[in-house]
DOBA-216741 format. One line per field, with one value per residue (C-alpha): x, y, z. Coordinates in steps of 0.25 Angstrom, whole numbers, padded with zeros to 4 digits. Layout:
east <- X, ...
north <- Y, ...
up <- Z, ...
***
This chain:
east <- -0166, -0164, -0149, -0144, -0131, -0141, -0150, -0142, -0135, -0148, -0161, -0171, -0182, -0195, -0208, -0203, -0208, -0200, -0200, -0194, -0195, -0187, -0194, -0186, -0193, -0205, -0212, -0212, -0224, -0222, -0215, -0225, -0234, -0225, -0222, -0239, -0242, -0229, -0233, -0247, -0247, -0236, -0230, -0216, -0209, -0204, -0193, -0194, -0185, -0185, -0178, -0191, -0189, -0200, -0207, -0206, -0216, -0219, -0234, -0233, -0231, -0237, -0246, -0232, -0223, -0229, -0229, -0219, -0215, -0213, -0199, -0196, -0181, -0178, -0168, -0161, -0157, -0144, -0140, -0133, -0131, -0143, -0148, -0140, -0143, -0159, -0155, -0145, -0157, -0170, -0165, -0176, -0179, -0183, -0182, -0191, -0183, -0194, -0186, -0184, -0185, -0196, -0203, -0198, -0200, -0191, -0182, -0179, -0180, -0169, -0162, -0152, -0162, -0166, -0153, -0147, -0160, -0166, -0151, -0140, -0150, -0156, -0138, -0137, -0150, -0146, -0132, -0135, -0148, -0135, -0126, -0138, -0144, -0129, -0127, -0141, -0140, -0144, -0158, -0161, -0153, -0162, -0174, -0169, -0174, -0174, -0187, -0182, -0194, -0194, -0201, -0205, -0201, -0187, -0190, -0195, -0207, -0211, -0213, -0228, -0229, -0218, -0220, -0209, -0206, -0195, -0186, -0187, -0176, -0174, -0175, -0177, -0180, -0180, -0171, -0182, -0182, -0168, -0164, -0173, -0169, -0155, -0158, -0166, -0152, -0145, -0154, -0152, -0137, -0138, -0145, -0137, -0124, -0126, -0139, -0146, -0160, -0168, -0181, -0185, -0199, -0201, -0217, -0225, -0232, -0236, -0248, -0258, -0257, -0244, -0236, -0228, -0236, -0227, -0233, -0243, -0256, -0254, -0250, -0264, -0270, -0264, -0264, -0280, -0281, -0276, -0280, -0268, -0263, -0261, -0250, -0247, -0233, -0235, -0247, -0250, -0250, -0237, -0242, -0238, -0242, -0250, -0247, -0256, -0245, -0252, -0250, -0236, -0232, -0240, -0231, -0219, -0221, -0226, -0212, -0204, -0209, -0212, -0199, -0185, -0175, -0170, -0184, -0191, -0204, -0214, -0227, -0236, -0250, -0253, -0260, -0255, -0261, -0257, -0254, -0264, -0274, -0269, -0270, -0283, -0289, -0283, -0291, -0306, -0303, -0301, -0314, -0319, -0314, -0312, -0319, -0314, -0320, -0322, -0328, -0321, -0313, -0298, -0292, -0293, -0279, -0272, -0260, -0251, -0237, -0223, -0219, -0206, -0194, -0193, -0207, -0208, -0220, -0225, -0223, -0227, -0224, -0225, -0231, -0232, -0221, -0226, -0239, -0235, -0225, -0233, -0246, -0245, -0256, -0259, -0272, -0276, -0286, -0282, -0292, -0295, -0282, -0281, -0292, -0287, -0275, -0280, -0289, -0276, -0270, -0283, -0284, -0268, -0266, -0261, -0249, -0246, -0245, -0237, -0227, -0225, -0222, -0212, -0220, -0221
north <- 0261, 0275, 0277, 0288, 0292, 0292, 0300, 0312, 0312, 0311, 0322, 0311, 0311, 0315, 0317, 0321, 0321, 0315, 0323, 0313, 0299, 0287, 0274, 0261, 0250, 0260, 0249, 0240, 0237, 0244, 0255, 0257, 0258, 0269, 0276, 0277, 0282, 0291, 0298, 0297, 0301, 0312, 0322, 0316, 0313, 0299, 0291, 0277, 0267, 0253, 0242, 0234, 0223, 0210, 0217, 0232, 0237, 0251, 0247, 0249, 0264, 0265, 0277, 0282, 0286, 0298, 0305, 0316, 0313, 0298, 0292, 0279, 0275, 0261, 0256, 0246, 0250, 0242, 0253, 0263, 0272, 0270, 0274, 0287, 0292, 0292, 0299, 0309, 0311, 0311, 0315, 0307, 0312, 0299, 0283, 0272, 0259, 0248, 0243, 0227, 0214, 0209, 0194, 0182, 0171, 0178, 0182, 0167, 0163, 0175, 0182, 0188, 0199, 0201, 0204, 0214, 0221, 0224, 0224, 0227, 0236, 0243, 0244, 0252, 0261, 0264, 0268, 0278, 0283, 0284, 0295, 0303, 0304, 0308, 0318, 0325, 0341, 0340, 0343, 0332, 0322, 0324, 0321, 0310, 0294, 0282, 0271, 0256, 0248, 0235, 0220, 0216, 0201, 0208, 0204, 0190, 0180, 0184, 0175, 0174, 0186, 0193, 0208, 0215, 0230, 0237, 0234, 0219, 0210, 0208, 0193, 0193, 0176, 0177, 0184, 0194, 0199, 0197, 0207, 0218, 0217, 0219, 0231, 0235, 0235, 0240, 0252, 0252, 0251, 0265, 0272, 0268, 0270, 0281, 0286, 0285, 0290, 0276, 0270, 0256, 0249, 0236, 0232, 0223, 0216, 0224, 0220, 0227, 0231, 0231, 0222, 0213, 0195, 0189, 0192, 0186, 0195, 0196, 0182, 0178, 0187, 0181, 0167, 0167, 0174, 0164, 0154, 0149, 0145, 0152, 0148, 0151, 0148, 0137, 0139, 0154, 0157, 0167, 0182, 0193, 0209, 0215, 0229, 0235, 0242, 0256, 0256, 0251, 0263, 0273, 0269, 0270, 0285, 0287, 0283, 0288, 0303, 0301, 0295, 0297, 0290, 0277, 0272, 0257, 0255, 0242, 0244, 0234, 0234, 0222, 0216, 0201, 0189, 0177, 0174, 0162, 0173, 0184, 0174, 0170, 0184, 0188, 0176, 0181, 0194, 0187, 0179, 0191, 0198, 0189, 0177, 0162, 0160, 0143, 0150, 0146, 0155, 0158, 0151, 0140, 0142, 0144, 0134, 0132, 0131, 0127, 0139, 0149, 0147, 0156, 0161, 0171, 0167, 0181, 0196, 0206, 0217, 0229, 0242, 0251, 0261, 0266, 0267, 0274, 0281, 0286, 0283, 0274, 0262, 0256, 0263, 0250, 0238, 0225, 0220, 0232, 0232, 0218, 0217, 0230, 0223, 0210, 0216, 0224, 0212, 0205, 0218, 0218, 0204, 0209, 0217, 0207, 0195, 0206, 0208, 0193, 0192, 0203, 0213, 0222
up <- 0488, 0490, 0497, 0504, 0496, 0482, 0488, 0495, 0480, 0471, 0476, 0479, 0466, 0472, 0464, 0449, 0436, 0425, 0412, 0403, 0406, 0401, 0401, 0398, 0392, 0390, 0378, 0388, 0397, 0409, 0400, 0392, 0401, 0407, 0396, 0393, 0408, 0407, 0395, 0399, 0413, 0414, 0404, 0404, 0390, 0390, 0385, 0381, 0380, 0376, 0368, 0363, 0366, 0365, 0377, 0371, 0362, 0357, 0354, 0371, 0367, 0355, 0360, 0365, 0354, 0346, 0362, 0362, 0377, 0371, 0366, 0364, 0362, 0358, 0367, 0376, 0388, 0388, 0377, 0387, 0375, 0372, 0384, 0386, 0374, 0376, 0390, 0383, 0374, 0381, 0397, 0405, 0418, 0423, 0418, 0420, 0418, 0413, 0403, 0405, 0402, 0410, 0408, 0418, 0409, 0400, 0410, 0413, 0398, 0395, 0405, 0399, 0392, 0406, 0412, 0398, 0399, 0415, 0420, 0411, 0404, 0416, 0421, 0406, 0409, 0424, 0417, 0407, 0417, 0427, 0416, 0413, 0426, 0430, 0419, 0424, 0429, 0442, 0444, 0433, 0439, 0452, 0444, 0437, 0441, 0436, 0439, 0439, 0436, 0442, 0446, 0458, 0453, 0459, 0473, 0470, 0475, 0485, 0498, 0504, 0510, 0503, 0499, 0491, 0498, 0489, 0501, 0496, 0493, 0477, 0476, 0460, 0453, 0439, 0428, 0426, 0442, 0443, 0432, 0437, 0451, 0443, 0439, 0451, 0457, 0447, 0448, 0463, 0463, 0452, 0462, 0474, 0467, 0458, 0463, 0451, 0456, 0455, 0458, 0457, 0455, 0458, 0450, 0451, 0438, 0428, 0418, 0407, 0392, 0382, 0391, 0383, 0382, 0390, 0404, 0411, 0410, 0393, 0391, 0396, 0390, 0377, 0380, 0385, 0370, 0362, 0370, 0374, 0389, 0398, 0406, 0421, 0427, 0440, 0447, 0445, 0459, 0456, 0462, 0456, 0458, 0446, 0443, 0431, 0421, 0422, 0437, 0437, 0428, 0435, 0449, 0439, 0435, 0451, 0455, 0445, 0449, 0462, 0472, 0474, 0470, 0475, 0477, 0474, 0474, 0472, 0463, 0462, 0461, 0474, 0466, 0467, 0459, 0456, 0442, 0441, 0445, 0435, 0424, 0427, 0430, 0416, 0411, 0416, 0409, 0397, 0400, 0400, 0390, 0378, 0382, 0376, 0363, 0368, 0384, 0395, 0403, 0399, 0411, 0406, 0397, 0410, 0412, 0423, 0418, 0424, 0433, 0428, 0434, 0446, 0446, 0458, 0468, 0470, 0470, 0480, 0480, 0494, 0484, 0498, 0494, 0481, 0489, 0500, 0494, 0481, 0483, 0473, 0470, 0458, 0451, 0443, 0447, 0444, 0438, 0428, 0424, 0422, 0412, 0406, 0403, 0399, 0389, 0382, 0378, 0374, 0365, 0362, 0357, 0344, 0351, 0361, 0349, 0340, 0353, 0355, 0341, 0341, 0333, 0343
***
């Protein structure tokens, strides 16, 4: 994504340790994991901006609220005046943009919210960031960085044998994917046009604790333990790459602190499974942790239902660039991280019920 014009007038960023990092969507699943990671692994001050929609919950960062390096601000990213005030007051030297509507099914049922947050919200954030960055003194301006966190879904469905590189064309098929692709294009345009120092990261499916219980793994756990049907779209053969959330945020911080402007990276675990395989794996973990009272396996609850519209069959990321340039590889073994995740949802069913009921 590098551009010669911007490369000549704005310094390449290289290695830098941000001291004040603004995280949008910092009370959501990946955002809260990043906030906790930053407070645990770095000395940075974290400015956590979240609208607190249904998927944003302060319990995800409850352990951070008394940390003097954590500042929480409830704010919608479409509010440019509010964003301007946050930038003026807190003076961040890096932004990680994670605020987004993210569930494909919801985007099919109600795409307007995805357009508003993911596209319009990103536009307002970019404009606020641009004003702030352009007013910075030269040394701070040279070190500033904006990390756009996106998804592998922008590339569309991979054909057999196809692997998506960072140069693959965008072919989004769902309203969610289209809204994230649009946001990525805006970020790229603000780099090309205004030389805003940005990076874009396209990520595989994340899983782990604190994910709003509408995504596959928490849904399996909650339905199974409630002895309710575990519905699987189509034949369940759709393939995804699964990456533990702690690996996800580790890669995000590495990219934020190490790479130059205009860079784009795919990050994933090269850990591809068909959805039905994930369902069966989760059920087997549940069989071990929470045996059914009447005996038998939770796999008996699996039901195949009509496929959703525009369901991408397969995602496949080429992650060699991040490995070769930054020497990054996932740290967590899939089977171990999956068991930890299943156990967490089993032990936190009360939180799941509360957030579903809108009481979180």
